[in-house]
C-alpha positions as CSV (number, residue, x, y, z in Angstrom):
1,M,18.9,-5.9,58.8
2,S,16.9,-3.5,56.6
3,A,13.2,-3.3,56.4
4,P,11.7,-5.0,53.3
5,S,10.9,-2.6,50.5
6,T,7.4,-2.3,49.2
7,P,6.9,-3.2,45.6
8,P,6.0,-0.3,43.3
9,S,2.3,0.3,42.7
10,T,0.8,-1.3,39.6
11,S,-2.6,0.3,39.8
12,P,-4.3,1.3,36.6
13,A,-4.4,4.9,35.3
14,P,-6.5,7.2,37.4
15,P,-10.1,7.7,36.2
16,P,-11.0,11.0,34.4
17,P,-11.7,13.8,36.8
18,A,-15.3,14.6,37.7
19,G,-17.0,16.4,34.9
20,A,-14.7,14.8,32.3
21,A,-17.7,13.7,30.4
22,A,-18.4,17.3,29.7
23,A,-14.7,18.1,29.2
24,K,-13.4,18.6,25.7
25,V,-10.0,17.6,24.1
26,V,-8.6,20.0,21.5
27,L,-7.3,18.2,18.4
28,R,-4.9,19.7,15.9
29,F,-4.8,17.7,12.6
30,H,-1.8,17.7,10.3
31,A,-1.9,16.2,6.8
32,I,1.0,14.1,5.7
33,G,2.0,13.2,2.2
34,D,-0.9,13.2,-0.3
35,A,-3.6,13.3,2.3
36,P,-6.3,16.0,1.7
37,I,-5.9,19.1,3.8
38,L,-8.6,20.2,6.1
39,R,-10.0,23.7,5.8
40,R,-10.1,24.0,9.6
41,P,-7.5,21.8,11.3
42,V,-8.6,22.4,14.9
43,F,-11.5,20.5,16.4
44,R,-12.9,19.8,19.9
45,V,-14.1,16.4,20.9
46,S,-15.5,14.9,24.1
47,A,-12.9,13.6,26.5
48,S,-14.9,10.5,27.0
49,Q,-14.9,9.4,23.3
50,K,-12.7,6.7,22.0
51,F,-10.1,7.3,19.4
52,A,-12.1,5.2,16.8
53,A,-14.8,8.0,16.9
54,V,-12.0,10.5,16.0
55,A,-11.0,8.3,13.1
56,A,-14.6,8.1,11.9
57,F,-15.1,11.8,12.2
58,L,-11.9,12.6,10.3
59,R,-12.9,10.1,7.5
60,R,-16.2,12.0,7.2
61,E,-14.5,15.5,7.2
62,L,-12.1,14.4,4.5
63,G,-14.8,12.7,2.4
64,L,-13.0,9.4,2.2
65,A,-14.8,6.2,1.2
66,P,-15.4,3.7,4.0
67,D,-12.9,1.3,2.4
68,A,-10.2,3.9,1.8
69,S,-7.1,3.7,4.0
70,L,-6.5,6.3,6.7
71,F,-3.6,6.2,9.1
72,L,-3.6,8.3,12.3
73,Y,-0.6,9.0,14.4
74,V,-0.2,11.0,17.7
75,N,2.8,13.3,17.8
76,Q,4.3,11.7,14.7
77,A,5.2,8.7,16.8
78,F,2.5,6.1,17.3
79,A,-0.9,5.0,16.2
80,P,-3.2,4.7,19.3
81,A,-5.5,1.7,19.7
82,P,-9.1,2.4,18.5
83,D,-10.4,1.8,22.0
84,E,-8.1,4.4,23.7
85,I,-10.0,7.1,25.6
86,M,-9.3,10.6,24.4
87,H,-8.9,11.9,27.9
88,N,-5.9,9.5,28.5
89,L,-4.3,10.6,25.2
90,D,-4.7,14.2,26.0
91,R,-3.4,13.8,29.6
92,C,-0.3,11.9,28.4
93,F,0.6,13.4,25.0
94,A,-1.0,16.8,24.4
95,D,1.3,19.7,23.8
96,A,1.5,22.1,26.7
97,Q,0.5,24.9,24.4
98,D,0.4,25.4,20.7
99,A,1.0,28.6,18.8
100,S,-2.4,30.0,19.8
101,G,-1.7,29.3,23.5
102,T,-4.2,26.4,23.7
103,R,-3.3,22.9,24.9
104,A,-3.8,20.6,21.9
105,L,-3.3,16.9,20.9
106,R,-1.5,16.7,17.6
107,V,-2.9,14.1,15.3
108,H,-1.1,13.5,12.0
109,Y,-3.1,11.7,9.2
110,C,-2.2,10.2,5.9
111,T,-3.6,7.7,3.3
112,T,-0.5,5.6,3.2
113,A,1.5,4.3,6.2
114,A,4.1,6.9,7.2
115,W,5.6,5.8,10.5
116,G,5.9,2.5,12.3
């Protein structure tokens, strides 16, 4: 007889490393369709912030009205939940390096739904 196998671990994602509150996530914004283009597309945000804070920040930068639609996608693939922590998105989906040699999370934005 063989020994019983142990089930795979179903533990939650590891917590952010010590000092993550002071850590920053580099965001590179890309306009899609008729969305206004940012003068400066690269920003740094706290790794402990939620994605909803990024959406509110981008809305202010673009000068959009509070009731105007704004759709955000990570890597042209999915729209993160508003309560997703930026550290987790960066850890899982950031590009290893962009053209400038900096690790960055690509966030595409538009005023009409583009994907999914």
